[in-house]
PyMOL Python script that loads the backbone (N, CA, C, O; Angstrom):
from pymol import cmd

cmd.read_pdbstr("""\
ATOM      1  N   MET A   1     -81.012   6.119  88.638  1.00  0.00           N
ATOM      2  CA  MET A   1     -80.069   6.569  89.645  1.00  0.00           C
ATOM      3  C   MET A   1     -79.384   5.351  90.277  1.00  0.00           C
ATOM      4  O   MET A   1     -80.013   4.314  90.493  1.00  0.00           O
ATOM      5  N   PHE A   2     -78.119   5.490  90.562  1.00  0.00           N
ATOM      6  CA  PHE A   2     -77.322   4.439  91.177  1.00  0.00           C
ATOM      7  C   PHE A   2     -77.806   4.184  92.599  1.00  0.00           C
ATOM      8  O   PHE A   2     -77.988   5.121  93.377  1.00  0.00           O
ATOM      9  N   ASP A   3     -78.011   2.925  92.932  1.00  0.00           N
ATOM     10  CA  ASP A   3     -78.419   2.527  94.277  1.00  0.00           C
ATOM     11  C   ASP A   3     -77.329   1.619  94.837  1.00  0.00           C
ATOM     12  O   ASP A   3     -77.149   0.496  94.366  1.00  0.00           O
ATOM     13  N   LEU A   4     -76.612   2.101  95.831  1.00  0.00           N
ATOM     14  CA  LEU A   4     -75.480   1.355  96.383  1.00  0.00           C
ATOM     15  C   LEU A   4     -75.901  -0.003  96.936  1.00  0.00           C
ATOM     16  O   LEU A   4     -75.220  -0.999  96.694  1.00  0.00           O
ATOM     17  N   ASP A   5     -77.004  -0.061  97.670  1.00  0.00           N
ATOM     18  CA  ASP A   5     -77.453  -1.338  98.233  1.00  0.00           C
ATOM     19  C   ASP A   5     -77.766  -2.350  97.128  1.00  0.00           C
ATOM     20  O   ASP A   5     -77.420  -3.525  97.245  1.00  0.00           O
ATOM     21  N   ARG A   6     -78.414  -1.898  96.068  1.00  0.00           N
ATOM     22  CA  ARG A   6     -78.731  -2.788  94.944  1.00  0.00           C
ATOM     23  C   ARG A   6     -77.450  -3.232  94.243  1.00  0.00           C
ATOM     24  O   ARG A   6     -77.317  -4.395  93.864  1.00  0.00           O
ATOM     25  N   PHE A   7     -76.496  -2.292  94.068  1.00  0.00           N
ATOM     26  CA  PHE A   7     -75.209  -2.605  93.448  1.00  0.00           C
ATOM     27  C   PHE A   7     -74.474  -3.685  94.244  1.00  0.00           C
ATOM     28  O   PHE A   7     -73.969  -4.646  93.663  1.00  0.00           O
ATOM     29  N   ILE A   8     -74.411  -3.533  95.565  1.00  0.00           N
ATOM     30  CA  ILE A   8     -73.738  -4.513  96.421  1.00  0.00           C
ATOM     31  C   ILE A   8     -74.440  -5.858  96.323  1.00  0.00           C
ATOM     32  O   ILE A   8     -73.787  -6.891  96.177  1.00  0.00           O
ATOM     33  N   ALA A   9     -75.752  -5.853  96.403  1.00  0.00           N
ATOM     34  CA  ALA A   9     -76.509  -7.112  96.307  1.00  0.00           C
ATOM     35  C   ALA A   9     -76.282  -7.796  94.965  1.00  0.00           C
ATOM     36  O   ALA A   9     -76.099  -9.012  94.915  1.00  0.00           O
ATOM     37  N   ASP A  10     -76.290  -7.031  93.881  1.00  0.00           N
ATOM     38  CA  ASP A  10     -76.054  -7.600  92.552  1.00  0.00           C
ATOM     39  C   ASP A  10     -74.650  -8.186  92.451  1.00  0.00           C
ATOM     40  O   ASP A  10     -74.466  -9.272  91.901  1.00  0.00           O
ATOM     41  N   CYS A  11     -73.669  -7.478  92.974  1.00  0.00           N
ATOM     42  CA  CYS A  11     -72.285  -7.972  92.925  1.00  0.00           C
ATOM     43  C   CYS A  11     -72.123  -9.243  93.741  1.00  0.00           C
ATOM     44  O   CYS A  11     -71.458 -10.184  93.307  1.00  0.00           O
ATOM     45  N   ARG A  12     -72.728  -9.274  94.917  1.00  0.00           N
ATOM     46  CA  ARG A  12     -72.624 -10.470  95.766  1.00  0.00           C
ATOM     47  C   ARG A  12     -73.275 -11.666  95.093  1.00  0.00           C
ATOM     48  O   ARG A  12     -72.717 -12.763  95.103  1.00  0.00           O
ATOM     49  N   ALA A  13     -74.440 -11.466  94.515  1.00  0.00           N
ATOM     50  CA  ALA A  13     -75.136 -12.563  93.830  1.00  0.00           C
ATOM     51  C   ALA A  13     -74.333 -13.036  92.625  1.00  0.00           C
ATOM     52  O   ALA A  13     -74.235 -14.239  92.383  1.00  0.00           O
ATOM     53  N   ALA A  14     -73.764 -12.112  91.872  1.00  0.00           N
ATOM     54  CA  ALA A  14     -72.966 -12.481  90.703  1.00  0.00           C
ATOM     55  C   ALA A  14     -71.706 -13.240  91.110  1.00  0.00           C
ATOM     56  O   ALA A  14     -71.294 -14.170  90.415  1.00  0.00           O
ATOM     57  N   ALA A  15     -71.095 -12.858  92.220  1.00  0.00           N
ATOM     58  CA  ALA A  15     -69.872 -13.540  92.688  1.00  0.00           C
ATOM     59  C   ALA A  15     -70.164 -14.984  93.075  1.00  0.00           C
ATOM     60  O   ALA A  15     -69.337 -15.869  92.852  1.00  0.00           O
ATOM     61  N   VAL A  16     -71.333 -15.223  93.653  1.00  0.00           N
ATOM     62  CA  VAL A  16     -71.715 -16.588  94.026  1.00  0.00           C
ATOM     63  C   VAL A  16     -72.021 -17.414  92.774  1.00  0.00           C
ATOM     64  O   VAL A  16     -71.638 -18.581  92.688  1.00  0.00           O
ATOM     65  N   ALA A  17     -72.701 -16.814  91.820  1.00  0.00           N
ATOM     66  CA  ALA A  17     -73.110 -17.527  90.611  1.00  0.00           C
ATOM     67  C   ALA A  17     -71.953 -17.784  89.655  1.00  0.00           C
ATOM     68  O   ALA A  17     -71.979 -18.759  88.903  1.00  0.00           O
ATOM     69  N   ASP A  18     -70.945 -16.929  89.674  1.00  0.00           N
ATOM     70  CA  ASP A  18     -69.837 -17.025  88.722  1.00  0.00           C
ATOM     71  C   ASP A  18     -68.520 -16.782  89.448  1.00  0.00           C
ATOM     72  O   ASP A  18     -68.122 -15.635  89.656  1.00  0.00           O
ATOM     73  N   ARG A  19     -67.854 -17.850  89.827  1.00  0.00           N
ATOM     74  CA  ARG A  19     -66.611 -17.739  90.614  1.00  0.00           C
ATOM     75  C   ARG A  19     -65.485 -17.042  89.855  1.00  0.00           C
ATOM     76  O   ARG A  19     -64.504 -16.625  90.470  1.00  0.00           O
ATOM     77  N   SER A  20     -65.601 -16.907  88.540  1.00  0.00           N
ATOM     78  CA  SER A  20     -64.553 -16.241  87.768  1.00  0.00           C
ATOM     79  C   SER A  20     -64.589 -14.723  87.960  1.00  0.00           C
ATOM     80  O   SER A  20     -63.637 -14.031  87.598  1.00  0.00           O
ATOM     81  N   ARG A  21     -65.656 -14.212  88.514  1.00  0.00           N
ATOM     82  CA  ARG A  21     -65.862 -12.776  88.763  1.00  0.00           C
ATOM     83  C   ARG A  21     -66.151 -11.975  87.491  1.00  0.00           C
ATOM     84  O   ARG A  21     -66.241 -10.749  87.551  1.00  0.00           O
ATOM     85  N   LYS A  22     -66.297 -12.638  86.352  1.00  0.00           N
ATOM     86  CA  LYS A  22     -66.619 -11.917  85.117  1.00  0.00           C
ATOM     87  C   LYS A  22     -67.966 -11.210  85.230  1.00  0.00           C
ATOM     88  O   LYS A  22     -68.128 -10.100  84.724  1.00  0.00           O
ATOM     89  N   SER A  23     -68.914 -11.836  85.880  1.00  0.00           N
ATOM     90  CA  SER A  23     -70.234 -11.227  86.039  1.00  0.00           C
ATOM     91  C   SER A  23     -70.159  -9.981  86.913  1.00  0.00           C
ATOM     92  O   SER A  23     -70.844  -8.991  86.656  1.00  0.00           O
ATOM     93  N   VAL A  24     -69.325 -10.037  87.942  1.00  0.00           N
ATOM     94  CA  VAL A  24     -69.141  -8.866  88.805  1.00  0.00           C
ATOM     95  C   VAL A  24     -68.507  -7.737  87.996  1.00  0.00           C
ATOM     96  O   VAL A  24     -68.918  -6.582  88.108  1.00  0.00           O
ATOM     97  N   ARG A  25     -67.527  -8.066  87.197  1.00  0.00           N
ATOM     98  CA  ARG A  25     -66.865  -7.068  86.350  1.00  0.00           C
ATOM     99  C   ARG A  25     -67.876  -6.383  85.429  1.00  0.00           C
ATOM    100  O   ARG A  25     -67.798  -5.174  85.213  1.00  0.00           O
ATOM    101  N   GLU A  26     -68.825  -7.151  84.887  1.00  0.00           N
ATOM    102  CA  GLU A  26     -69.851  -6.573  84.013  1.00  0.00           C
ATOM    103  C   GLU A  26     -70.757  -5.609  84.781  1.00  0.00           C
ATOM    104  O   GLU A  26     -71.136  -4.564  84.252  1.00  0.00           O
ATOM    105  N   ILE A  27     -71.105  -5.950  86.016  1.00  0.00           N
ATOM    106  CA  ILE A  27     -71.942  -5.073  86.837  1.00  0.00           C
ATOM    107  C   ILE A  27     -71.200  -3.772  87.135  1.00  0.00           C
ATOM    108  O   ILE A  27     -71.782  -2.690  87.057  1.00  0.00           O
ATOM    109  N   VAL A  28     -69.926  -3.877  87.473  1.00  0.00           N
ATOM    110  CA  VAL A  28     -69.120  -2.689  87.756  1.00  0.00           C
ATOM    111  C   VAL A  28     -68.980  -1.828  86.501  1.00  0.00           C
ATOM    112  O   VAL A  28     -69.110  -0.606  86.566  1.00  0.00           O
ATOM    113  N   ALA A  29     -68.718  -2.457  85.375  1.00  0.00           N
ATOM    114  CA  ALA A  29     -68.571  -1.713  84.117  1.00  0.00           C
ATOM    115  C   ALA A  29     -69.863  -0.991  83.757  1.00  0.00           C
ATOM    116  O   ALA A  29     -69.829   0.161  83.326  1.00  0.00           O
ATOM    117  N   ARG A  30     -70.991  -1.652  83.929  1.00  0.00           N
ATOM    118  CA  ARG A  30     -72.282  -1.041  83.624  1.00  0.00           C
ATOM    119  C   ARG A  30     -72.523   0.171  84.538  1.00  0.00           C
ATOM    120  O   ARG A  30     -72.989   1.215  84.083  1.00  0.00           O
ATOM    121  N   ALA A  31     -72.204   0.023  85.812  1.00  0.00           N
ATOM    122  CA  ALA A  31     -72.370   1.143  86.751  1.00  0.00           C
ATOM    123  C   ALA A  31     -71.435   2.289  86.392  1.00  0.00           C
ATOM    124  O   ALA A  31     -71.831   3.454  86.435  1.00  0.00           O
ATOM    125  N   ALA A  32     -70.202   1.964  86.041  1.00  0.00           N
ATOM    126  CA  ALA A  32     -69.210   2.998  85.728  1.00  0.00           C
ATOM    127  C   ALA A  32     -69.600   3.813  84.498  1.00  0.00           C
ATOM    128  O   ALA A  32     -69.178   4.961  84.361  1.00  0.00           O
ATOM    129  N   CYS A  33     -70.385   3.247  83.618  1.00  0.00           N
ATOM    130  CA  CYS A  33     -70.832   3.965  82.413  1.00  0.00           C
ATOM    131  C   CYS A  33     -71.934   4.975  82.718  1.00  0.00           C
ATOM    132  O   CYS A  33     -72.316   5.763  81.853  1.00  0.00           O
ATOM    133  N   ASP A  34     -72.438   4.950  83.939  1.00  0.00           N
ATOM    134  CA  ASP A  34     -73.511   5.873  84.318  1.00  0.00           C
ATOM    135  C   ASP A  34     -72.999   6.850  85.377  1.00  0.00           C
ATOM    136  O   ASP A  34     -73.465   6.849  86.516  1.00  0.00           O
ATOM    137  N   GLY A  35     -72.043   7.675  84.985  1.00  0.00           N
ATOM    138  CA  GLY A  35     -71.444   8.625  85.915  1.00  0.00           C
ATOM    139  C   GLY A  35     -72.459   9.561  86.552  1.00  0.00           C
ATOM    140  O   GLY A  35     -72.374   9.850  87.745  1.00  0.00           O
ATOM    141  N   ASP A  36     -73.427  10.040  85.756  1.00  0.00           N
ATOM    142  CA  ASP A  36     -74.454  10.929  86.312  1.00  0.00           C
ATOM    143  C   ASP A  36     -75.292  10.208  87.361  1.00  0.00           C
ATOM    144  O   ASP A  36     -75.630  10.785  88.394  1.00  0.00           O
ATOM    145  N   GLY A  37     -75.626   8.951  87.097  1.00  0.00           N
ATOM    146  CA  GLY A  37     -76.397   8.171  88.060  1.00  0.00           C
ATOM    147  C   GLY A  37     -75.632   7.946  89.354  1.00  0.00           C
ATOM    148  O   GLY A  37     -76.205   8.001  90.442  1.00  0.00           O
ATOM    149  N   ILE A  38     -74.331   7.693  89.229  1.00  0.00           N
ATOM    150  CA  ILE A  38     -73.497   7.503  90.427  1.00  0.00           C
ATOM    151  C   ILE A  38     -73.454   8.794  91.236  1.00  0.00           C
ATOM    152  O   ILE A  38     -73.586   8.763  92.459  1.00  0.00           O
ATOM    153  N   LEU A  39     -73.272   9.921  90.567  1.00  0.00           N
ATOM    154  CA  LEU A  39     -73.242  11.204  91.281  1.00  0.00           C
ATOM    155  C   LEU A  39     -74.565  11.473  91.994  1.00  0.00           C
ATOM    156  O   LEU A  39     -74.571  11.973  93.119  1.00  0.00           O
ATOM    157  N   LYS A  40     -75.673  11.148  91.356  1.00  0.00           N
ATOM    158  CA  LYS A  40     -76.983  11.340  91.985  1.00  0.00           C
ATOM    159  C   LYS A  40     -77.161  10.383  93.166  1.00  0.00           C
ATOM    160  O   LYS A  40     -77.717  10.759  94.197  1.00  0.00           O
ATOM    161  N   GLY A  41     -76.689   9.149  93.010  1.00  0.00           N
ATOM    162  CA  GLY A  41     -76.866   8.140  94.058  1.00  0.00           C
ATOM    163  C   GLY A  41     -75.937   8.305  95.248  1.00  0.00           C
ATOM    164  O   GLY A  41     -76.347   8.099  96.390  1.00  0.00           O
ATOM    165  N   LEU A  42     -74.693   8.673  94.991  1.00  0.00           N
ATOM    166  CA  LEU A  42     -73.708   8.780  96.069  1.00  0.00           C
ATOM    167  C   LEU A  42     -73.430  10.210  96.493  1.00  0.00           C
ATOM    168  O   LEU A  42     -72.872  10.448  97.565  1.00  0.00           O
ATOM    169  N   GLY A  43     -73.814  11.154  95.663  1.00  0.00           N
ATOM    170  CA  GLY A  43     -73.524  12.555  95.952  1.00  0.00           C
ATOM    171  C   GLY A  43     -72.237  12.995  95.275  1.00  0.00           C
ATOM    172  O   GLY A  43     -71.364  12.183  94.968  1.00  0.00           O
ATOM    173  N   LYS A  44     -72.141  14.287  95.051  1.00  0.00           N
ATOM    174  CA  LYS A  44     -70.952  14.849  94.397  1.00  0.00           C
ATOM    175  C   LYS A  44     -69.767  14.807  95.361  1.00  0.00           C
ATOM    176  O   LYS A  44     -69.898  15.201  96.520  1.00  0.00           O
ATOM    177  N   PRO A  45     -68.606  14.331  94.889  1.00  0.00           N
ATOM    178  CA  PRO A  45     -67.437  14.273  95.781  1.00  0.00           C
ATOM    179  C   PRO A  45     -66.982  15.675  96.183  1.00  0.00           C
ATOM    180  O   PRO A  45     -67.078  16.628  95.410  1.00  0.00           O
ATOM    181  N   ARG A  46     -66.491  15.768  97.400  1.00  0.00           N
ATOM    182  CA  ARG A  46     -66.027  17.060  97.918  1.00  0.00           C
ATOM    183  C   ARG A  46     -64.513  17.198  97.894  1.00  0.00           C
ATOM    184  O   ARG A  46     -63.983  18.309  97.848  1.00  0.00           O
ATOM    185  N   ARG A  47     -63.814  16.054  97.926  1.00  0.00           N
ATOM    186  CA  ARG A  47     -62.352  16.091  97.883  1.00  0.00           C
ATOM    187  C   ARG A  47     -61.838  14.721  97.455  1.00  0.00           C
ATOM    188  O   ARG A  47     -62.572  13.733  97.463  1.00  0.00           O
ATOM    189  N   ALA A  48     -60.577  14.685  97.087  1.00  0.00           N
ATOM    190  CA  ALA A  48     -59.946  13.423  96.682  1.00  0.00           C
ATOM    191  C   ALA A  48     -59.828  12.496  97.882  1.00  0.00           C
ATOM    192  O   ALA A  48     -59.693  12.944  99.021  1.00  0.00           O
ATOM    193  N   GLY A  49     -59.880  11.207  97.612  1.00  0.00           N
ATOM    194  CA  GLY A  49     -59.711  10.224  98.674  1.00  0.00           C
ATOM    195  C   GLY A  49     -60.385   8.910  98.335  1.00  0.00           C
ATOM    196  O   GLY A  49     -60.948   8.737  97.254  1.00  0.00           O
ATOM    197  N   ILE A  50     -60.314   7.997  99.274  1.00  0.00           N
ATOM    198  CA  ILE A  50     -60.925   6.672  99.138  1.00  0.00           C
ATOM    199  C   ILE A  50     -61.968   6.533 100.238  1.00  0.00           C
ATOM    200  O   ILE A  50     -61.691   6.802 101.406  1.00  0.00           O
ATOM    201  N   GLN A  51     -63.165   6.114  99.857  1.00  0.00           N
ATOM    202  CA  GLN A  51     -64.226   5.910 100.829  1.00  0.00           C
ATOM    203  C   GLN A  51     -64.703   4.467 100.759  1.00  0.00           C
ATOM    204  O   GLN A  51     -65.126   3.994  99.704  1.00  0.00           O
ATOM    205  N   LYS A  52     -64.632   3.771 101.890  1.00  0.00           N
ATOM    206  CA  LYS A  52     -65.114   2.395 101.953  1.00  0.00           C
ATOM    207  C   LYS A  52     -66.637   2.419 101.878  1.00  0.00           C
ATOM    208  O   LYS A  52     -67.291   3.121 102.649  1.00  0.00           O
ATOM    209  N   ARG A  53     -67.195   1.653 100.953  1.00  0.00           N
ATOM    210  CA  ARG A  53     -68.647   1.590 100.767  1.00  0.00           C
ATOM    211  C   ARG A  53     -69.236   0.299 101.299  1.00  0.00           C
ATOM    212  O   ARG A  53     -70.385   0.268 101.741  1.00  0.00           O
ATOM    213  N   HIS A  54     -68.437  -0.784 101.257  1.00  0.00           N
ATOM    214  CA  HIS A  54     -68.893  -2.095 101.746  1.00  0.00           C
ATOM    215  C   HIS A  54     -67.664  -2.926 102.067  1.00  0.00           C
ATOM    216  O   HIS A  54     -66.689  -2.924 101.317  1.00  0.00           O
ATOM    217  N   HIS A  55     -67.716  -3.635 103.187  1.00  0.00           N
ATOM    218  CA  HIS A  55     -66.585  -4.481 103.573  1.00  0.00           C
ATOM    219  C   HIS A  55     -67.128  -5.764 104.191  1.00  0.00           C
ATOM    220  O   HIS A  55     -67.711  -5.747 105.276  1.00  0.00           O
ATOM    221  N   ALA A  56     -66.933  -6.856 103.497  1.00  0.00           N
ATOM    222  CA  ALA A  56     -67.338  -8.175 103.982  1.00  0.00           C
ATOM    223  C   ALA A  56     -66.324  -9.183 103.446  1.00  0.00           C
ATOM    224  O   ALA A  56     -65.530  -8.871 102.559  1.00  0.00           O
ATOM    225  N   ALA A  57     -66.364 -10.373 103.990  1.00  0.00           N
ATOM    226  CA  ALA A  57     -65.408 -11.403 103.574  1.00  0.00           C
ATOM    227  C   ALA A  57     -65.538 -11.719 102.085  1.00  0.00           C
ATOM    228  O   ALA A  57     -64.541 -12.029 101.432  1.00  0.00           O
ATOM    229  N   ASP A  58     -66.745 -11.643 101.546  1.00  0.00           N
ATOM    230  CA  ASP A  58     -66.955 -12.027 100.152  1.00  0.00           C
ATOM    231  C   ASP A  58     -66.893 -10.861  99.164  1.00  0.00           C
ATOM    232  O   ASP A  58     -66.819 -11.089  97.957  1.00  0.00           O
ATOM    233  N   LEU A  59     -66.923  -9.608  99.653  1.00  0.00           N
ATOM    234  CA  LEU A  59     -66.918  -8.478  98.740  1.00  0.00           C
ATOM    235  C   LEU A  59     -66.491  -7.207  99.458  1.00  0.00           C
ATOM    236  O   LEU A  59     -66.969  -6.903 100.552  1.00  0.00           O
ATOM    237  N   LYS A  60     -65.601  -6.484  98.838  1.00  0.00           N
ATOM    238  CA  LYS A  60     -65.189  -5.175  99.336  1.00  0.00           C
ATOM    239  C   LYS A  60     -65.426  -4.171  98.212  1.00  0.00           C
ATOM    240  O   LYS A  60     -65.070  -4.422  97.061  1.00  0.00           O
ATOM    241  N   ALA A  61     -66.029  -3.036  98.552  1.00  0.00           N
ATOM    242  CA  ALA A  61     -66.306  -2.001  97.549  1.00  0.00           C
ATOM    243  C   ALA A  61     -65.891  -0.649  98.115  1.00  0.00           C
ATOM    244  O   ALA A  61     -66.123  -0.351  99.286  1.00  0.00           O
ATOM    245  N   PHE A  62     -65.281   0.151  97.274  1.00  0.00           N
ATOM    246  CA  PHE A  62     -64.885   1.488  97.681  1.00  0.00           C
ATOM    247  C   PHE A  62     -65.029   2.424  96.501  1.00  0.00           C
ATOM    248  O   PHE A  62     -65.076   1.997  95.348  1.00  0.00           O
ATOM    249  N   SER A  63     -65.098   3.705  96.808  1.00  0.00           N
ATOM    250  CA  SER A  63     -65.073   4.701  95.740  1.00  0.00           C
ATOM    251  C   SER A  63     -63.800   5.515  95.911  1.00  0.00           C
ATOM    252  O   SER A  63     -63.365   5.802  97.027  1.00  0.00           O
ATOM    253  N   MET A  64     -63.222   5.873  94.785  1.00  0.00           N
ATOM    254  CA  MET A  64     -61.961   6.613  94.800  1.00  0.00           C
ATOM    255  C   MET A  64     -62.114   7.863  93.954  1.00  0.00           C
ATOM    256  O   MET A  64     -62.559   7.808  92.807  1.00  0.00           O
ATOM    257  N   ILE A  65     -61.740   8.982  94.535  1.00  0.00           N
ATOM    258  CA  ILE A  65     -61.712  10.253  93.816  1.00  0.00           C
ATOM    259  C   ILE A  65     -60.242  10.598  93.623  1.00  0.00           C
ATOM    260  O   ILE A  65     -59.501  10.814  94.582  1.00  0.00           O
ATOM    261  N   TRP A  66     -59.851  10.642  92.379  1.00  0.00           N
ATOM    262  CA  TRP A  66     -58.443  10.851  92.009  1.00  0.00           C
ATOM    263  C   TRP A  66     -58.155  12.343  91.909  1.00  0.00           C
ATOM    264  O   TRP A  66     -58.811  13.055  91.149  1.00  0.00           O
ATOM    265  N   ALA A  67     -57.182  12.812  92.671  1.00  0.00           N
ATOM    266  CA  ALA A  67     -56.791  14.229  92.629  1.00  0.00           C
ATOM    267  C   ALA A  67     -55.860  14.473  91.440  1.00  0.00           C
ATOM    268  O   ALA A  67     -55.171  13.555  90.995  1.00  0.00           O
ATOM    269  N   PRO A  68     -55.837  15.694  90.929  1.00  0.00           N
ATOM    270  CA  PRO A  68     -54.910  16.019  89.841  1.00  0.00           C
ATOM    271  C   PRO A  68     -53.462  15.774  90.281  1.00  0.00           C
ATOM    272  O   PRO A  68     -53.089  16.072  91.416  1.00  0.00           O
ATOM    273  N   CYS A  69     -52.672  15.239  89.384  1.00  0.00           N
ATOM    274  CA  CYS A  69     -51.227  15.029  89.566  1.00  0.00           C
ATOM    275  C   CYS A  69     -50.870  13.938  90.574  1.00  0.00           C
ATOM    276  O   CYS A  69     -49.694  13.806  90.910  1.00  0.00           O
ATOM    277  N   ILE A  70     -51.806  13.167  91.062  1.00  0.00           N
ATOM    278  CA  ILE A  70     -51.479  12.091  91.998  1.00  0.00           C
ATOM    279  C   ILE A  70     -50.955  10.889  91.218  1.00  0.00           C
ATOM    280  O   ILE A  70     -51.449  10.590  90.131  1.00  0.00           O
ATOM    281  N   THR A  71     -49.971  10.210  91.759  1.00  0.00           N
ATOM    282  CA  THR A  71     -49.426   9.009  91.133  1.00  0.00           C
ATOM    283  C   THR A  71     -49.263   7.922  92.185  1.00  0.00           C
ATOM    284  O   THR A  71     -49.045   8.208  93.362  1.00  0.00           O
ATOM    285  N   ILE A  72     -49.369   6.694  91.753  1.00  0.00           N
ATOM    286  CA  ILE A  72     -49.149   5.533  92.612  1.00  0.00           C
ATOM    287  C   ILE A  72     -48.221   4.598  91.859  1.00  0.00           C
ATOM    288  O   ILE A  72     -48.407   4.346  90.669  1.00  0.00           O
ATOM    289  N   MET A  73     -47.234   4.094  92.550  1.00  0.00           N
ATOM    290  CA  MET A  73     -46.299   3.158  91.931  1.00  0.00           C
ATOM    291  C   MET A  73     -47.019   1.858  91.595  1.00  0.00           C
ATOM    292  O   MET A  73     -47.927   1.456  92.323  1.00  0.00           O
ATOM    293  N   PRO A  74     -46.633   1.190  90.504  1.00  0.00           N
ATOM    294  CA  PRO A  74     -47.245  -0.091  90.155  1.00  0.00           C
ATOM    295  C   PRO A  74     -47.090  -1.067  91.318  1.00  0.00           C
ATOM    296  O   PRO A  74     -46.044  -1.120  91.964  1.00  0.00           O
ATOM    297  N   HIS A  75     -48.157  -1.844  91.578  1.00  0.00           N
ATOM    298  CA  HIS A  75     -48.133  -2.803  92.673  1.00  0.00           C
ATOM    299  C   HIS A  75     -49.188  -3.873  92.422  1.00  0.00           C
ATOM    300  O   HIS A  75     -50.022  -3.748  91.526  1.00  0.00           O
ATOM    301  N   ASP A  76     -49.135  -4.906  93.218  1.00  0.00           N
ATOM    302  CA  ASP A  76     -50.112  -5.994  93.131  1.00  0.00           C
ATOM    303  C   ASP A  76     -50.975  -5.916  94.386  1.00  0.00           C
ATOM    304  O   ASP A  76     -50.539  -6.328  95.461  1.00  0.00           O
ATOM    305  N   PRO A  77     -52.204  -5.388  94.260  1.00  0.00           N
ATOM    306  CA  PRO A  77     -53.036  -5.246  95.454  1.00  0.00           C
ATOM    307  C   PRO A  77     -53.470  -6.579  96.051  1.00  0.00           C
ATOM    308  O   PRO A  77     -53.995  -6.617  97.164  1.00  0.00           O
ATOM    309  N   GLY A  78     -53.257  -7.675  95.320  1.00  0.00           N
ATOM    310  CA  GLY A  78     -53.617  -8.984  95.821  1.00  0.00           C
ATOM    311  C   GLY A  78     -52.569  -9.602  96.721  1.00  0.00           C
ATOM    312  O   GLY A  78     -52.831 -10.625  97.354  1.00  0.00           O
ATOM    313  N   CYS A  79     -51.402  -9.016  96.795  1.00  0.00           N
ATOM    314  CA  CYS A  79     -50.324  -9.560  97.611  1.00  0.00           C
ATOM    315  C   CYS A  79     -50.411  -9.001  99.034  1.00  0.00           C
ATOM    316  O   CYS A  79     -50.339  -7.788  99.235  1.00  0.00           O
ATOM    317  N   ALA A  80     -50.560  -9.855  99.977  1.00  0.00           N
ATOM    318  CA  ALA A  80     -50.578  -9.448 101.382  1.00  0.00           C
ATOM    319  C   ALA A  80     -49.197  -9.728 101.973  1.00  0.00           C
ATOM    320  O   ALA A  80     -48.599 -10.771 101.709  1.00  0.00           O
ATOM    321  N   PRO A  81     -48.700  -8.792 102.770  1.00  0.00           N
ATOM    322  CA  PRO A  81     -47.369  -9.028 103.385  1.00  0.00           C
ATOM    323  C   PRO A  81     -47.395 -10.138 104.397  1.00  0.00           C
ATOM    324  O   PRO A  81     -46.366 -10.453 104.994  1.00  0.00           O
TER     325      PRO A  81
END
""", "prot")
cmd.dss("prot")
cmd.show_as("cartoon", "prot")
cmd.util.cbc("prot")
cmd.orient("prot")
């Protein structure tokens, strides 16, 4: 079962050990392949939206439930106004 606290800790440790973030990407990919585990760990979503799961200077994590027919224009989320 997916454990959010363990996931955050693993991501933070990987980010410190590997500044390229490739290790973090691998942790996220591994978690994403276990959809049933995520549902058991976080609960079944009730509606579309974005939920902040962790927010710190070194790591931000959120879950997103995509509604049918929703679209977002291409953008660069790394660009701050």
